[in-house]
N, C-alpha and C positions, 0 to 999 in steps of 0.2 A: 440459355446457357447459364449454369450455376457459377457463381463467383468462386475463384480459387482462394483458399484461405490457408493460414498457417496450420501445420499438421495437428497441433493440439486442440484446435477449435472443433470440437465434436459436432459433426453435422446433424446428429440426432438430438442435440440439446439446443433449444431456442435460447435458453439462458446464456449458454456459452457463446453462441453465435452473436447474440446482441452485445455481450461484453466485448468480444473480439472486434466486432464491426464498429462499435460506437465509442469504446472507451480505451481499450488496451493500446498503449503506445501513442495516445493523443496527449500532447503537451498540456499539463494541468497547472494552473496558477492560482486557483482558489484555495486559500489556507484551510478552510473546513474540509474540502474534498481531499486535500493532501493529508490532513490528519486522519480522516476516515481510512484512506488507503494504507497509511502507515500502521494503524491499529489492526486493520483486517489482515494485512500481510503477517503481522506478528501472531495473530490467532491462527493463521493458516499453517504455521510451522508444524510439521508432522502429519498434516491432513491434506486432502485434495482441495484444490481451489474451487471445484464445483460445490463441495460441502459448504464453503464460506459463501459462495454466491447464493446458494439456496437459503441461507440464513441471514443474508444481508439486510433485508428489511427488518427482521427481528433485532439484529444488532443495532440498526439505526434507532429503533424504538427504545431498546434497553439502554443505549448509551446517549440518550437525549440528543439525537441528531448529530452526534459526534461534535458537539460544541466543546472545545477543549477547556473553556473556562468552567463549564458545568462539571465535566468529567474530573478535572483537577480537584474539585471540591467534594468528591464522593467520600463519605465516611463509612464506618463499619456496617451500618444498617443497609446502605446501598450495595456494598460489596456482598453481603449475605443475600440480598434480593437477587443480584446477578447470578450468584452461585446456585440459586434455586430456580432460575429461568430455564426451562427445558428447550426453549427455542434458540438458544445461543450455545456456543462452546463454553462449557462450564469447567474451566481450568483456572484454579485460584491464582497461580503464578502469572498467567496471561492477563487475567482481570486486574490484578494488582499492578502489573506492568503498564496497562492502559492508563491507570490513574497517575502513576509516576511519569509516564511519557507525556501526559497532558500538561503536567506541571513544567517539565523541561521544554515542551513545545511553546508554552507561553513565555518562558524565559528567552527562547530563541527569537520569538516574535518581537519581544522588547528590545533585544540586542541588535536585531537586523532590520527592524521595521515590519517584517513579515517572515513567515517560514518560507514562502515562495522566494524571497530575496536570498535567504540563507541557502536553500537547496540549489537553486539555479545559479548561484554564485560559483559553485564548484565547476560549472562548465561555461561560465561567462554568458549564460543565457542560451547556449547552443545545444541542440539535440545531438546526441551521439548516435550516428547512423551506422549500424553494423551491416556490412555488405557481403559477408561470406557464408551466411546460413549456418554458421557454427553455433551449436547449442552451448550457452554459457550458464554457469551458476553464480559467478561472481566476476569481478574485474578490479583493476587498480582503483577505479573510481568508487566502487561499492566498498572496497577495503577502507579507503580514506574517510568516506562519509560514515560508515559503521564505526570506525575508531573514534571519530569526533563525537558522534551521538552517544557512544558509550562513555566517553570522557565527561560528557555533560550530565550523565546519569541515566540515560535511557536504557531500557531492558528489551529483550527480544528484537534486537536490531543488529544481529550478526550480518556478515557480508552477504550471505545467500538471501536472507530476508530483504536486505536493502537492495540487492540487485533486482529481485522480483518487484520491489516497490518502484525502483527507477524505470523498469520496463512498463509497469502499470500506469505510471503518471507521465510517461512520454519523455523523460530525460534521456532514456535510452530507447531507440527504436529498433526492436529486434524482429519486426515482421519479416518473414521469409521473402526472398527476392521474387518469388512467383506469386506471392499473396497480393490481392487487389489493394490492400492497405499499404503496401510498400511504396514509398514515395518514388515517383518516376522523374 
């Protein structure tokens, strides 16, 4: 018997199924993984998530394993190199935002001890479990976090992007109630 999954998990895509089954909605606490997802969610704006998943390994290579200390130090030569990399999304504003966001990410780490402490502090370490199968694009929580990140200087962190980020890193669990990943 095949596992029942959320409606968006395309059963014809092994990449989507693996992401859904192993990653999406799983509480993440590793700062580098949080940084990666934050940057990828920003790159996804206006595109499909499967596009980003297909390019994920190329993004990891191009962005030095999503090490925020390295990304924050990118200069004009590296930006031009990224703009000429056909394996990633070549959007200058998003690439420049990744560098800006890395700098702010490091400042948040310094202020809070880790980005994990900052992020999970908004929910006092608790997962927000949605139980109504309502499809959401944002929430009061994503509004607050988005506003705070923008105030700190981050770009491509609107409330919809942040809500997707919160889902991806498990701060919000939006697995459908019939999905095998929904907590019982």
